[in-house]
N, C-alpha and C positions, 0 to 999 in steps of 0.2 A: 875364740869360743865362736861356732859356726852353727846354725839352726836353721831349719826351714819353716817358714811360717804359714800355716795352713788355716789357721784359727779366723774365725770372723773378726776377732781385732786385729789380727795383722792386715786384713782386706782393708779395714779402714786406716790404718796406719798407712799401708802404702801408697795411698792417693797423695799425702802431703810429700810424699819423696820425691816427686816431680822436681820438685826445686831444685835437686841434686845434679840431674841431668844437662840442664837447659843453660846456655850463657846467658849473660845479662846483656837486655838491649831495649830498646823502647818498647815500653809497656801496651798490654793489650788494656782496653779502657776498663779502667775501675770507677770512674767519678758518675755523677748522675743519679738517678733514680735505681733504687737497690729493692728487689723483690723478686718472688717466684715469676719465672717467666712461662710462656704459652708456646706450645708447639705449633707451627704452620697448621692454620686451619682448625686448631684447637679450642674448645671452649674453657672458660675460667672454672668450670665443674669438674674437667678432665684431667686438669695439671696434677703431678704428682708433688707433693711437697718437697722441697729442697731436704737433702740430709743436712743435720747438724751435727758437729762433733764439739766435745769440750775440752776444756783446758787441762794443764798438767795437773797430775795427782800428786800430793804432797809423798815426798820419801822416795818417788821413783826413780828406778836407776837409769843409767845412759841408753839401754835398750828399748825399755819403756819409753823414754822421751822421745827418742827418735820415731818409735811406733805411735806415739800418741800425734807427735809433729805432722806423720805422713797422713794421718786420718783427718787431720783438722785441714788438710788440703781441698776436701769436699765442702768447706764452709766458706764461701767465697764474700760473705758480706763484709763491709768496713773494710775492703781491701784485705781479706784474709786475717783480720785482727786476730782470732782464735790462734791460728797458726804461730804468729807471732809470739804468743806469750811462752812458746818452747823455746823462744829464742834470747840471747844474753842481749842487754840492753843496745849494746851497739851492733848488734847484727839485725835488732828490730828495725833500725834507721836505715839500714842499708841493703837490706832483702829486697828483691824485687818478684814478687810471685806471678805477676802478669807479664814475665818474660817468656811465657811459651807452656804447653804442657807436652810431658811424655805418657803417651797411653801404652801401657803395657798387658800382658794375657791375663793375669790375676793376681793374687795373693800367693795362690799355691805354687807360683813358679818363682817367687821371690825368696832369697838367702838372705841370713843377716850374718853378718862376722863383727865381731866385737873383740877389742885388743884387750879388754878386762874381764875374766872370768868372773862368774857371779859371785863366787865365793871371797874375791878380793875388792868388789866394789866399794865396800865400807871405807877401805883404806887408800882409796884411789882420789886423786882430783883431777886427773884429766883421762880421756878416754878418745879412742877412734872407731866410729863404726862404719861398716861398709855395707852397702845392699847392690844385691845384682839383681837387675830387670830384664825380663824378656819380652822385648818391645814389639808393637805391631803397628804405631802410629805415634805422629807428633803434630804439635799445632805451633806454630810459631809466633812471635810477638804481633804480627799482624793480623792472627787469627786465622792464616792459612793451614788447611790440614793435609797432610803426607802420609802415605804409607812408609814405614821406617821398620823393617824387621831386623833381629839381631839381640844381642846381649850387650847389656851396658851396666857399667860398675861405677856408682855413686858414693862419695865418702863424705861422714861428718866428723866434724871435732865438737868435741862437749868437755864443758869444765864445770868443776863444783862451785858455785857462786858463795858469797860471803854468808850468804842465807844457809847454807849446807844443802841446797837444791842443786841439781842438774839442770845445765842448760846449753843449748848447741851455740857453738862461737863462728863455726864456719858450716856453711852450706851453699850449694849453688842454686842460684836463681830459678824460677819457675817451680810448677808444681808436677807430681804425677798421680796419675789416677786409671784404674784398670778398666778395660774394655767395655765391662757391664754397667759401671756406673758414669762413664763419660757424658751421655746424652741427658743423664740426670742432672749433672752440674752446668755442663755447656750447651747452648744451643746455637743450631746452624743458621745463618740470616744471608740472605743472596743479595749482593750488592749490584747493582744494575750499572752497567756500562755502556754507550754507546758503540756499533761499530762503524768501520772506518769510514762509510757513507752516511752516517748520522740518521740511519733509516730504520734500524732495529736496535732492541736492547737485548744485552748479553749479561746472564747472572755470572757473579764470582762469588761463590760460597767463602763465608768467614764464621770463625767461631767463637763466641765471647760467653763469658759467664751469665747464666739464665738471671733474666731480672723482670720485674713486673711490667715495665715499659721501655722496650729498647730502642725507643725514638732517638734520643741523646747519641748511644752508642753507635748505632748506623749510621745516623747523620754524620757524626765526627769522624767514621771510618771511611765514609764516601769523599766528603771534603777535604780531608786533611790527608788523605791516604794516596795509594796507587793500587792498580790493577795488579793481581799475581803475576810473577814474572813469567810464565808460562804463556798467560793470557793475554799479557800486554800487545804483542805485534799487531792484534787484529781489534782492538778496542782503544777507546779516548774517552776522557772525561770531560764532561762540559762545565766544570768548575776550575776557572783557571787557578795556577799555582799561588796567585797573591792573594786570591779570595779564602778567607778562613771564617771558623764560626766566633762571633763577638760574644758569645756568652757559654756559660758551661752546659746549660740544659735547653732542651729544645720541647716547650710546653706544647700540650695538645689541647686547644680548647674548642670545644664545638665540633671535634672532627677537623679542625684545622690546624696545621702544624706552623707554630710561630718560629721562623728561623732568622735570628740577627746574625747579620754578616759584617765583616769589616767593611771599611769605606773603600777598598779599591772596587767593591761591587758595584757601586753608586756611578761608575762609568761604562758600565759593560751596555751592549747592544741590545736590541730586544729579541734578537735570535738566539743569542747566548743565554740570556736569562729563561726564556721557555724551554731551551733544552735542559739547563739546571733544573727547573721546576718538574720537568717531565721525569727526568732520571732520579730526582730524590723522592717524587709520589710514587713510582715503581717500587723503589728499594722499601720506603716504609709498608708500602701494602705488602709487598713480599715478606717483610719481617712480620708480619701480622698486627700492623698498626691501623687502627680503624680511622683513616684521613681521606678526606673528601678533596683537600686542598692544601698546598703548602704556600704560605706567605713569607715571601722575604722583606726585611726589613734592615735599615742602614741609618744607625742612630735615631730610631723610632720612627722612621718616615718609610713608607711603603715604596717597594719597588714594585712597577708595573710588570708583573711577569706573565706572559701567555702560556699556551700548551704546544709544545711540538708534536708532529706529525710523525708517527711511528707506523711501521708495518706489523700488526698483529700476527700471531700465529694463526694458521688455518682454523675455523671454526668447524670445517665439516667433521662430522661425527658418522661412527659406523664402519663396518667392516667389508674392507674389498676380497673379493674372492673370484676365482674362475673355478666353475661348477658346471660339470656335464657339459663343456664347451661354451658357457655364457659366463661373461665377466661383466661384473658388477658390484654394487653394493647389494649385501645380502640382508634382508629383512624378512625375519620369518622364515617361511620355507622358498620365498621367491627372490630373483636377482633383478634389483633395479639398475638398469644399464646406466653407463657414463656418456653423454651425448658427444659423438666424435670418435672417440677410441674404442669402446665397446665392440663397436661391429668391425673395426680393423683388428683386433685381438682375436675375435672369434673366427676370423678368416682366416689366420695364420696356420699352415698346414703341419710346421714343425712342433715338437713337443716344446712347452714353455715352463722354464724352470723359475724364473723370478719375475717380476713387475712392481716398478715403483712409479707410483701416478703423482704428477704435479699437484699443487695447490688447488689450480684451478680446474682442474681434470682434464686440460686441453691436450696433454700428452703425457707418455710414461716410457721409462727406461725399461728394458726387459733384457732378459738373457734367454735366447732358444736354445734348442737341444745340441747344435752344432758349439754350444759355448761361448758364440759370438755374443756384442751387446748391442742391441739396437735402440733406436728413438722411433716411438710410435706416435703419429699424430694423426687428424682428420685427413683420410688420403693418403697418407704416407708411412712408409717404413723404411728409415735409413740405418745402414750399416755403421756403429759408431768405433767400433774397436774388434777386429780379428785376432789379437793375439792368441796364442795357446795358452790354458791354462788360468782362464780369468776367472775371477771370483764374482759374486753377484754386484751390480753396479748400484749406485747412490745417486739419486737425482736431487741437486741441491735448489735452494729458493731461488737462486738467479737464473735457473734454467740450464746449467752444466750438469753433464751426466760425468761422475767420477767412475773410473774403470782402473783396475791394476791385476797383473797376473799374480797366483797365489805364491809363485816360486821368486818373483822378482818385487819385493816390496818397494822398493825404492822407485819403481817405474810408474807410478801414477800419473794418469792422465786425465783431464778434464775436456770433455766435448761440449760445445754450444748446439744452440739449435741449427747452426750452418754445418753441423757435422764436421767441423775442424777439430782436429785433436791438437791439445796444448798440455805440454809437459809441466807437473807442478812438483818442484823441489821439495823432498821429503824431509821429515825430521828423524827418520829411524834407519839411518846408514847402515848400521849394526845389524838391523833384522834380516834373518835369511829366509822368514816366510811371512805371509799374511794370509789369514783365512777369511778376515770380515772387516769390512769398512762401511761407515756410516756419517753421514753430515748432517751436524746438528739443526735444527728448526730455524736458526737464525743465521746459517750459513758461516758464522765465524769460528765455528769449531767443528773438527772432525773425530769420531771415535774410531779404534780399529782393535782388532786383536793380531797381534804380532810375536813372533818367535825370534829371541834374541838368545843366542847359544843354545840351550837344550830347556829356556824357560819361555813358558806362555804369558803374555800380559796384555790386559785390558789396558789401552793408554789412550790421551787425548792429546790433541795439537791444536794449536790457533791457525785459523784459515787467513792467509795474508793475500789482500786481493788489490788490484790496480782500481785506477779512478772509474774504468768501466764495469768494474764488479769482477773481472776475470781472475780466478785464483791462480796465483803466481807461485805461492810458496807455504810450506808449513812452517810453523814456531816450532821451540824446543818442545820434545814431548814430554808428558806428565804421566808417570805411571798409576793409575788408578788401583788396580789389583793384580794378583798373579792368578794364574790358573793353573790347575793340577790335572784338569782333563781336557780333552778338545772341545772347543766350543762348535756349536752347531747352529747358533744364531746371535744375531746382534742387533738392538734396536732402542732408540730413544725415547724414554719414558717422561715426555715433558721436557723441561728446558733444561733440567738440573740432575736428570739421572739415566743409567742407560739400564737396559737389560741382557743379561748374557745367559742364552741357553746352554748348557753345558752337559757333557759325559752322555754319549748315545746309549750305553749300556744301563746308565741308572739316572735318568735325564733329571736335572734341576735347576731353576729360575733363580740367577743371582741377580739382584736387584742392588747396583751400585751409584751411590752419589758422587756426583762429579765434585771433589772436594770435600769427600766426608765418608763416613763407614757404609758399609754395604750389610745386605743380608740376604739370605739363601731360602728357599724352600723346594718342597719337592714339585716337579713337573709330569704331566700326563706320561706313562710309561713307556709310549713309543713317538713321543714328541720330535719332529724332523724340523721345526722352522717357528719363528714368531714374529709377530707384528705389532708396533707399539703403538701408545695410546697418551694422551696429556696425563694420564694419571695410572699408577701401576695398576689398578683394579680394572683398568679397560684394555690388558693385555689380551690378545688371542694367540692361541698355539694350535699348530696343524701335527696332526698326528700321521704316520706313516700309512695307514689304511684311509684316508681321506677326512677323520673326523677332526671337526672344529671346537676347540674347547676356550672357555670364558670362566674367569673366576667367579666361584659361588660361594663367597664367605672366605675361608681359608680353603676350600677345596676347588677342583676343577669339574666343570660339567660340560659334556658335551651338547653341542647347541645345533649343529649342521653335520651333515655326512656328505660324502661325494665330492669333497673338496680336492681339485688337484694343486691350485697354487692359492697360497695366502700372499695376498699382495700387501705392500707398503704404501705409505704415503710420504711424500717430502717432510722429513723432519722426525720421521719415526725410525 
C-alpha cells in the first residue's frame, strides 16, 4: 500500500524518519545541560519554544507508529527518549539518533509504502514500511552541514509485541527533519580554529540540538574533535590530541567558564595555553555564551593561561564608492577621501571596473577598462595581470591580489606588492568557467562561483599558505549551493556567510551560510554589483544607473546616486 502524506501529522512524522537514512557512527553531543537554545545574538525573550512530540497511541498500526516515530525526531530532550518509545526494547538500546540528520524538502514530498494493507493489519504480526525522501542537505555525526540533493529510500521493520502493540524492530540511525523546521530543532555554532600562522581565527560551523546552554557541547566538540575535512589544510587546533575534558560539563560561574582538563594539560607551555584559552573563548562567545574568561584546571589546580594576540577583522565601517570622479567613503552627500590612494584613483584616465581596498586603506586592487588588474598605492600604479578575460580581482589580508581568467578557472594567481605573480594550485580542476572569486576576511578560505559541466555552484575552499604567508594551493572544494541563474556579484558577509547577487533579469540576493542553510530575498530591480559588510544588514547594492541601495528593514532604500563603482574592502 502506497500513499502520499501531506497532512500536518505526516509533517511531524517525517522528522523522526531521519534515523533511516544515516549510518551509525560517533554521535552528536547529547549530554550536558538540555533546554531551549538561543540563536546568535538573540535574547531569551525572542527564542521559539522547541516543538514537542507525543509518544505512541494505543492500538496504532504500523504506518501510524512510523509516523509517530518520525514526528518524535523533533524532541531531542533526554537523547530522543520520546522517539525510543516507538522502538522495540532491544532497538531502544542500540538506536543512535545522534548519528546525523537528513534534511528533506518537506512532508508533502514524502511517500510511505507499507507491506500490509490497512484491512489486513489486525491479522498481521510483522510489517515493512518504506519512506521516500526528497533530500536537500545532511548533517554528519560531527555536526557538519552539507547540501545533499536527491531521493532516498529508508526502510523500517515492525513487529507486534506481546502487549499487542506494534513497535519498530529495525531502523537506521539518525533522524530526519524537514528544512522548514531544521533550525527550530538544531542550532549552528561556529567553532574557532587558528590559521596556519597562529595569527587569525577561522570559523567552522557545526549543528547540534538546541539547548539552553551550549557551553559543554561546543567545548567538547572543539577539544575532542577535528576541523571539517575541507577546512583542515588551512587551520590548526591549539588543543593537543592528548588533552581532553576531564568532566562532562562546563559550568559558567560569574561569566567564567570552568574547564577541567586531563593531566597532560599540566605540562603545556605558556604559549600553547594562551592559544587554547583564546580559541575556546572565541568559540564560546560565538555560540552566544556570555563569558569574560575561560579558566583551565587540572585536578582542581588552576593553569595560568594567558591570552594570545590575534589579528581582528577590520573595524572600518562605511561604504566606499567612486562618485563623479571622486573616490572614498561616502558620508551623506559627501565623499571622504582615503589618504594616499583616493588621489591616485581620481587620476586614472581609463574607466574603472572594480576597486578592492586593503584593510589599512594603503593600497587597492583594481580592474580597469582594459580588463587588466592593477595594484594602486600612494604614487604608484602597477600592472599585475594582463591576461585576457580576467574577472574582478580580490585583495587578501596578507596583501596578495588574486586574479583569474573567466575561461581558465584553474589558472588562479596571486600577486604581492612586488608585482610578482605566483600560481595557486586550485581545487576545481573539473570547472570550465569561473565568474567570481573572493578571499575571506581571515585569508584562510576563498569563495567562488564556478561552472562544472552545465551546473553553476557557489563553492569554498581552504587556502594553504607557506611560512611567509604566500598562498600556494587551495584545498578540496566544498559546494555551498547550486545556482540556477547567472551570478552578478559575490561578497563575504562577515566571517561565516557569503552574499550572492543572482539573475540579471529578476535580481535576488542569496545569503548563504558557510556550513549551513541559506535564504533569498528580492534585490533592487536593476542591481549589478554588491559590497559586503560584517552583517547582512550592512550590504550595499549598486544599480545600473548609478543608484546606491541599502537595506531598510525588509526593503531596499536608495541612499545615493551618480555612483560609477561600488568598491569593496578586503574580506568583503
